[in-house]
N, C-alpha and C positions, 0 to 999 in steps of 0.2 A: 450737576445741571443737564439738561434733557438733551437726550437726540432722535428722532424718527430718523430711521434705518428703508428707506422706499425701494424695495428688490425687488428684481424678477427673474425668479428662480431659473429660466428657459432661459434665461439668456450665456451668450460665450458656452461652452461645456461643461455647465450647472457647476462651475468651480470659480471662484473658492465659494465655501459653502454660507450658512446666512449665518449659523454660528462661528463662523470663523474670522467673519465680517463685524458679528456686534460685538466679537472677543477685543480686537480691534481698538474700536474704537470707545469700546469703555475703556482701553491703556489712558487716551490723553482722559479722563474724568469724569466721561458722561455716561446717565445712565439709557439703554438703545431702548427705544418700543423699535418692535420690529412689522415689518405689512410688508405685506407680499402684494405686487403690483396687476396681481392675474386672481387679486380675490373681489368677492361683491366688494361693495361698499366701500372700496381700498380707500379713497379718497377724502372720508372721514378720519383717518391719523394725517392728515393734514389741515386739520382746523383748528388742534394747540398741540403744534409739532413740537415745542419747544424752544428751546438757541438753538438748535443748527438739523436741517434736515441731507441727508447723506441721499443719495441718488442713483441707486447698483444698477447698469443694463446699456441697451442699449438708445439710438437718439428715439424711441420710439418712446421709450422710458421716458426720460430727461426730457423731451418733448410736455407729455399728461404730467407728468410731478410738476415741474416747471409753469404750467399755466395755470395750475392752481396755486402759487407761492406771490402773484403777479402782483396783489396788491398786499403781502403780506413780509414787513420785515427782519424778515426769518428765509437767513443766509441757504443755498445751498450749491454744493460741495458735488462734485462729481466722480462716479466714480463708473468709466466707460472697456463693458464688457460684450458691447458688442460686435460687429460685423462691420459696420462703418466706420462710427464714436465720427461720425463732422462734425458736431458742434466740443464736441470733447477737442479735438484735434486742433480745431478754427480757438481753440482759448489756449493752446500747447499744454493741454491735458493729455498726458501721457506715461504709460510706464504698468507697473505689479502693483492694484490694488493696495499688496500689507504698504509699501513706498507712502502710494499716495495719501493712504490715509496715516501714516505718524507724519507725513511733511503738515497736517492742518494743524499741526501745534503751533506755527508761527503762519499760519495762511496771510495770504493777503488778498482783502477784504476788494472787492474789484462791483463796480456795476453794468450791466451788458442790457445795449442798446435791444429794447425788441420788435420786430418789426409785423405792421399791421395794415388788414388787408381791409378796406369799406368798401361796402358794396349794397344794394337792394338786398341783402340779405341779414348786410345789419356788419360787427363789425369782428375778425376772427386773426391774432396773433400768434404767430408764425417766427422758428428759429433760423429753418435756413434757406428756405427761399421757393417763389412763386412759381410759376411757366406753366405755358403754355407751346406749341407742336411735337414736336418730334420727341424730344426722350420724354414730356406728360402721354405724347399719345401710347409707343412705347412701355413704358410699365403702366400702360391701364389694360395693352393686351399680350404681355410680360404676366399681367399678376406679383403685385405689390406683396401678397399678405400670404404669398401661397408656404411661408416658414421661410423660416432663417437659418441658411447650411453656414457650417463654418470647416475651417480648415481646405483640406484638397476638393471634396463639396464645392467649399464657398469659390473659390477659385475655379472651379470648370463654372459654376452657373455666373460668375462675372465678364467671364470669357462670352457662353452665352451670349451672355445677352450685348456684349459689346457687337460678339457680329453680327445679332439681329438688326440693332443698329444701325450700324455701315449698308446689309441689304434692303432697310426699308430705307433708309436714308432716297438711294437710288430712284426711285419714284415717288417718293412723297413732296405735294406739292405744297410751293409756297402760298399762306396767308395772308390775304389787307389784313393789316391791322394797323388800330390808329393808335397812335404811339407818343404820351408827348415826355419829358425828364424837364422835369424843375422850371415847363410851364415849355421846352422847345420840341417842336415838333417834330416828329422822325418816323411819320405815317411811308409803313414799307410795305412789300411783300415778307416775310419769314419764312425762313424752315422755323427758328428755334428764338422763343422768349422768355428768355428766366431773369428774372430778379432776383440776386441775393441776399446774403447777407454772412453765409459760410462760404467757402468754396467752391463743396461737390453739393448733390444732389445724391441722394438715398446712399448707392451700392454703387451708381452712375458716375462714371470720373471725374474727376476737376475739372470746372471746368474754367473756374479765375482762381490761382498760384499767389498771388499775393491778398486774398478779401482778408478787411482787415474788418470783425465784430466788435470795436470800438471808435468808430473811427467818427460815425455821425450819418456813413454816409449807405448806398445801396450801388449793388455791385451789380450792372446791365448790360443782358448779355445776350445785343440781336444778331442772328446769325441770315443772312439774306442771299439771296443764289449764287451772286459773285464770293461767296466763302462756302458753300457748298463741299468744291475738290477739299480743303482747308478741313472739316472738318471730319468726311470722310476720312482723309490720314490719315488724323490724328483719334480715331474710335480704331483705326486696325491696329495702328504703330501700339494703344493700351493693351490691345487683344495680343496681341503677340508677346507682350513684356517687351518692351523697348522704349524706353527713358525719355518723352518725351511731352517737353512740358506745355499743355494748352497755347494757340497766339492767337484766337477768338479774337474778334473787334469789342472791345468791351469799354462800357463808361461808367461814368457813378451820377448818384444826385439821389440829393434829398426827398424830388417826391413824384412820385411816374403814374402816370394817369395812364389808364387801355382801356379800351372798348371791347367786349369780350361778348362774344356771338354765340354759335352753334357747340363752339367749339372747348374741351374739358380744359377745366380750370383744376391748376394743383397746389394748396395751401399743403406744406411739407410734406409728408409723404401721404396725403385722403386727397382725393379725386371729391372735386361735389359733385357728386351720380344728381341730388338734386337739383344743379340748376344744369349741368348738361352733360349724358352719357356719353360715355362712352362707344364709337365707334368700331366695327366691324371688321375698317378697314385701315391702311393709312391713309387713305389717299381725301382729298375735301376739298369742295366745291362752294363757288360763291365767296361774293368778301363776308368781310368779320363787323356785322355792329352790331349794337347788341347794348347788354349795362353799361354803365361805365361805372372803372373800376379804380379805389385810388388806393394808394400802395407806399403809407410813411412808413421812416422810423419814429419808435418811441422812447427818446436817453434818457439813457438810465433804467431801463427795465424792472430788469430782474437781479439782486446781488447777489453773486457767486462768488464761496473761498478758492485760492489760486494755490496749491501747497508749499507747501517753501520747507525748507533753502534750498529744495535741489534744482537742477539744471529749470526745472517746470516752468516754473514764473518768470524766474532770471529770459527765457528763452521768449516769453512771448511777453514780456517788456521792449528787449530791444529792438523784437517783432516789429510793434506797436511804434518805438522810439524812431526805428527804421521808414519807416512809414511814413514821416511826418515830413520827409525828405520828400517826399513825392507830390507829383502837382494837385490838388485840392479844387477841382474844375469846377466843382458840379455835371454837368455833361459834358466833360471832352474827353472825345476817344483818343483809347487808349488799344494797345494789346496787353494781352496777356500773364506777359512777363515779368518777375521781381520788377520794381520801379520803389531799390532801396539806397542804403549811403554806399554803394558800393559802383556806381552805375562807371564811377568813371576810368573801370580796370581795366585794364586789355580784354582784347575779341579770347583768348582765348584760358583768359582767368574768367571771363562769367560763362564760357558753354562749361565748363568743369566746374561752375557754382551752382549752373540750370541744372546740369545733369542729378549733382546731390541732391537738390531739390526736390526732382521729380522721385528718385529712388528713395526720399522719402511717403512718399505719397500715398 
C-alpha cells in the first residue's frame, strides 16, 4: 500500500520531523512518499497519491490539500499541527500526531460536507466559512498572512486581535445586506454575516459552539445593531480568558443567497481582492447592492479518516448523534448554545457543562 504525506514543515514548532511522521505511517504497512507543501508544484504529488493522503499542518495546509481531493476516491487523514486547527477540531480530531497515526489502523471512513460559493467569478469550495462585515474587514487590516505564531506569541496575537475587534466594533457601521436563507428574506442592517461549516473562523473566537459539519446544514450568524453590545462583551470576555460561550443569534439553512457589493468577501482565510479591495477604514457607507452570491453544501464531498479506537472518533460520533436531537428548522433562529441531549438538565448542571465546553475551545 502507498501513502502520500503532505507536510507543512513550518507549521507548529516544526515538530515532529518529516522523518518521524513518515516512520510512524510506515508502521501501518504503507510505503510513504513525502511532499512538502512549501515546494513548487507540490500538487503533482496528489495526481497519484496511492491509497491514503496524510496532511500534516494547519487549516491553510489542510484546505489547499483537500481541494485537490474533492474529485478523488482517496481518503484524507488530518494531523493538526497549526495554530487554530478549526477543521480538525470540528471533526473531533485532537491529540499527539503519533497517537493519531496509530489510530488510523482502525479508522472510521466518513464523508465530510463541503461548502460551495457560487458567484460571477465561478465556483469556490470552502471548509470553514464565508463572511462579510466586522471579522472580514478586521482580518484585512490585521493581516492574516503575517505569519503563524505559537505558544506565548500566539496567545498575545490572539488577545491583540480580539481587543482590536472590540475597539473597532464601537465605530463599525452596520451595512444593509440582502440575505435569503432557504428563500426566507432576512434583509437588514448587519454588523457581521458569517456562513459557517465549522464553528470558528481563522484564529478568531468561535461564533457557533455546536456547529456540525456532518448535518447538511450551514450555520449562519447574523449580528445586527441590537446585538452590538452582546458581541462586544463576548470579544472582551474571550480576550480576558473568561470562559464564555457565544450567545449570538444563529440560524441554520441549506441554501444562502446574499447580494455582495463593495465590501470584502472572505472565503475560509482568503479575501477575494479581485472583486472587492479591503478599505483602510472600518467605517463604510452606502447600501450593499451588487453581485448575487449563492452558498450551499455539497453532501459527502470529501472522504476523511477519523482515528480509532481512541476517544477521538467516538466523541465525534456522540456529538453528531446528540445534534440529531436538536431542531432541524432550516432557518429557525436559535442561540449559539449547545443544543444536545441533556437540555432538560438542571440549570446548575447546564452552566457547569457550558463552562467545561468553553474551556475546551
